[in-house]
N, C-alpha and C positions, 0 to 999 in steps of 0.2 A: 462468491465460493469460485478453484482454479485446475494443464496439463501436456504427445510426440514432434523433434521443431525438425526441421529442415539442415540438414549441415549446409555451414554455410562458407565460399571459398574465403582465404586470408584477405581482408582490404585493408588498404597500406593510405597513410597520409602521411607527411610530414611538413616541418613548420622549422620557419628559421630565428635566431636568437642562439643564446649562449650553449642549448643544447634542441638536437634537432629530435621527434619523436617519431617513432615508427607505431601507427597504430594498426590494432589485428582482431578479426572478429576470433570472437572464444570459441575451438575446436568444440564438438563436444561429442566427448571424452565416451569406451562401454563402459569403464565405470571410475569411481573418484577413485581409486590407486592407480590407474592405469597413466605411464607420462605424459601421454596428450590434455588430464586435468588440470596441467601447470594454469592454462586461463583461470579455469573454475575458483583452484583456491588463490587466484592471483585476486582475483575479484572479491575474494569474500575478504582478504588482508589489507584490500585499501576499502572495502566498506564501512571493517571494526574501523579502523584508524578514525575516519570522519564521523562515526558517531561517536567515540572516545571523546572527539573536541566536543559536538553540538553539547550530549548527554553526558558523556560522563559514567556510559554505561553501555555494554555490548547489544540488548537484550531487542531491541528490532534491529539488526543488524544481521544481512538475510547471511545461513549459510550454504555450504556447500552443494548438501541434496538439493533446498529450497531454487538454489542458483540453476541447478541444473534439470531440473525440473521445469524452467523458465524454457528452455529453452526446449524440450521436449513435449512435454502436455500442453492439449488443449489449444494448439497451434490453430486449427480450424477458426476460431474463435478470436483469440489475438497472438497475433506472430510477434517473438517476440526473436530479438538481432540483440546478441553482448559484447562490448569493443569491451579492448584493455590497449592502456599506451605503456611502453617500452620505451628505453630512451635509446638511439641508435649510434653502435659507437660501443657499446656496451655488451655480453655476452648475452642478451635474451631482445637485442638489438639487431644482431648480423641475422643477412638473410640467411644463411644455408645451418642456423644454432634454430637447437629450439630450446625458447626462452625457460626459464626457472619463476616459481613463485613469486619466487623477491626481486625480479624483475619490474614486475608493476607497478605502476608510477600511477592508475589513474584508469577509472572505469569507465563505460560508458553504456546505452541499453537505448536500444528503440526500440516502441512499442509496438503494432500496426495492428487495429481494431481490426476483423475480419466479417463481419455479421453488421452491428449497428454506427453509424460516426467511423465509415471509411474515408470521411474526408481530414481523418482524424492520424497523427501522429503523437505518439508519449516517447520524449526525446529527455535523456539524462547524460550528465556528466559529473564524476564526482573525480577527486582529486585528493591523494594524500597531500596529510596539510605540509609534510615536509619539500611536499616540489614544487607548492603553489608558486605562480609568480611565474613562471618557464614558460608559460606556451602549451602543459598539457591538457588544461582544461580547451586548449580551440582547437587544436589536434582533434580532439574529439565531441567537440563538437560539430567541424564541420563535417566530421564525414554521418556523424550519425542527420546532419541535417542533408548530407546527398542522399542518404538510402531513403532517407523522410521524403525528399522531392523525387527519383527514381521511383519510388510506388503511386508518385501523383497524388502525394496528402497537402492541403491546402491549409492545414491550422495547424500548429506546432502546441504542445503545453506540455510544461515542467512543473518542478517544485523546487522548493529549498526548504532547509530546516534552519529553525533562531528559537536560540534559549540563551536567555530571557525573551519574553517578549517586550519591547520597550514605553517609556511610557509617552504618552500624545509629546508633538513638538516639533519640532525642527529635524532631529537627529529620529523621524520617523516619515514611513510612505503610511498611508493608511487608506486604507479595502475599502474601494469605490460601493462597498453594499452599506458599507457605513459600520462595521466590526470589524478589530483588529485590525492589525497593524505589524510589518517587519522591521527592522533597523534597516536603512540605507546607506549604514558602513560597512554593510556584512560585506564581505566578498560573495556568498547567492547573489545578495541585492544585483550588487555592482554587477558582477557578468550576468546577468539577466538583460536586467539595462539596459547595457552598454550592447544587446542587439535584438533590443527591439520588441522586446516582451513588455508590456502590460499587466501589472498587479490586477486580478479579477478577484480572487477569495483569495481571503485569511481562513485556516482550518486549526481550530485548537486542539492542540495533545493534550491532555490528561491523563493522572497515572490514581489509584487505589491502592490500598497495602491491603492485606488480605492475612485476615477475617477481617472484614467489616464490621462496624459497629453494631453489634445484636440487640440491641434496645429502639438504636434508627432504623433496621432492616424490617425490626416484626414490627412496630407501626407501620412503617411502610406498607409493607406486605397486605396487613392488617385496611388500609382505604383503597390499595391497590384492587382488592378483591373484594371489598365490599360498592364498588363502582364499578365493576365488572358483574358485581349479582351472577344472578346463573343463563346470566346470557349468552357467557366466554364462558370454554373449556380450555382450560393448557395440555399442551402435549410436548416430552420431553423427546430425544433422538439421539444420542451417542455415533460417531462416524457414520451415519446412513443416513438418506431420505425415502423412511418406507415409500415403496411401490404407489401404496393406497394414495399418496400426498402429493409425489411428486407435480405433476403437472399442475397442483397449486402451489405449493410452493416454486415452481418454475417461476409463476405469473406474482408473487411476492417478487423475487429476482428481477424481474422485469422493472415491474415500478417502482423499486431502487432506484433507476437509471432517469427517472421521469422524478418521481414526488422529493427526490430528497435537495435541498437547497443550494444550486450549482454555481451563484452566482450570472458573472456576465461569457462565464465558458460554453463555448459554441457546440453542444452536445445535443445529442440527437438519442433517440431512446435505444436501449442495447437490450436487444431482448434472448431472452431463454427457456428450453425449450428441455424433455426430461433427459433428453442424451447431455444436453451440457450439465444437467444438471449430476449424471451420474459422472459426468469424464472431470467433475471439481470434487465430486467428495473423493475418487480414486487419486488424484493428485495431491489430496492431502496424504491420505496413504502414505506416496508413491516418493514424496519428501519428508517421513520419518511425525506428522505431527497428527493430533486426533482433533475433535471437536465435538461442540454441543451444540445445540440448537431449541428455542423452546419457541415455540407455536402455540397464539391463540386461537380454535373453532369460534366462528358463530356460529354457536348453536341451531338457531330457527334455518340456518340455510346448508350448515354443513361445510359451508365456507373458508379457510382463511385471512384471517384480519389483521395480523402480524404478524414478527418472530424479531428474537434474537439471537445472536451465534458470537461463539469464541470458539477460537483455536487455542492449541498449546505444542509447541515442539516438544516432543516424549526427550530430547537432548538436553532441554532445558528446562525444569524439574519445578523452579517460581514461577518461571513465564507464561502470560494468555493475552492472548491480544484477541480485542477485540474487533470482529467483523462485523455484518451489515447489523443495522438493527431499523424496521420499521413497522408505522401503522399504516396500513391504509387510510387516505382524508375521510374519504364516506363513511371509517369506522372510530376518527378520535375524538376526546374527551371522556370515554370511559377509563382514562391507569391502564389501557392497552402496554404501553412505551414500559411504564415500570412496573408493571404486571410481567411481563413474557422477559426483564432485565435479572427483575429479583428469582423469578424462575430457571435463570443462569444459572445466578451463584450459589443459589442452594443447592443444586445439585453438582455443581462442581466442589463442593465443601465435599461434598462425598465421592464422586469418582476418582478425585484428582487432589488431595486433601496438600498436596505437597505444594502447591499454589499460592504464589505469597505477592503479587501484583498482577491487575489489571491494567494495561495501554489502552487508550481507545481518544477516537480525531470527530470531533465536527463541527460543520461551519459555526462562526464564530458568529451569526447572527439566526442560528439554528437553535433559538433563547429556549423554546421547549423542550428539546433533548440534553442541551445543557444544565438548567432545571434537575431536571430527574438526574444526573451524574451530580451533581452539585450536592442535590440531599442523601446518594446514598454515601458522598462521601470524598469522590473525585476529584484530585489539586490539578492545579494548570500546571504539565511539564516544560511544554514547547507550545512552538506556532510554527504552522507550517506555510507556507505561500505559494497559491497556484500561478502559475501566470502562465497566458497565450499570447503565441505570436502569429498573425496571419500573413501570410508566402502573399509574393503580389505574383 
């Protein structure tokens, strides 16, 4: 689940070439209507251009509210610095002029976990497709790397999205997990490999059109309920985690960081407590999103055994994003994953009938969860490469 950041002073970086670029930290505006919000809106503009090229739509692109909240909320858990690149010599690149959103040609992000994985930095650079090959990505990457080093991080994580997944062969880079591949000739792949990253895992991005086939869901629902029998009870929550369950839910979120497959990524436990769950819940509201959670209670112990969660932007009524789904290892084998996912589907149809598609991500080697999604009707949409760089 995710929350106020510190306002950072502008950072600059220039590269030589056909054009030189000025890299700035995105200022944190008082509101999205303020003149200082140019960096937020420029970040959104570039993100939408990148997503249209890869996916053909902007369902997954960060909107302005989400971008702002990422810099101002939950910074005690993950500090987030956002960067933009503007051209020197253009209006936006002059040091004494305030840039406009239209001046932004690239965006970057540095995420610095503050509780668990404090050796890690997540660094991302994305460039407007019309400005590739001009040093924009390099300028953003070098500033992101500088921030990560300054924070004492020794492992850099990043990702890149690719559609479609390439067939096996000389044009593909295979995941070391043995499942999934990405195209070798893609700009994102070439950028990562040229900077010393290694591919550690491939994630499958799948989507389902809503409503799902009711005959299929009915059969799967009946089988899941029979497998769970009277040993497990499902609870549904909308836009809140009840205080009676908040500590239990924090345990599930913590276990999500250790129980889900992570390939060769150098990741440790990411601890959650009740305060972090509350902060994450508030951040959804702050960025104009709602969420649904289905949990499975183990009746004999009164403990939570698993959950599935989706979120949805209120200003994009057709779009739903699958957040985490997890069944604790000690409770697997009772179809609880299917049980809670169908419970979310059923409740989503009731409380948000405008929903038309759900996007979800799973490790390509996570055959159990992929089998659940495939049975429900999810289809492959793209793949994400998970990259890792160890700093000397």
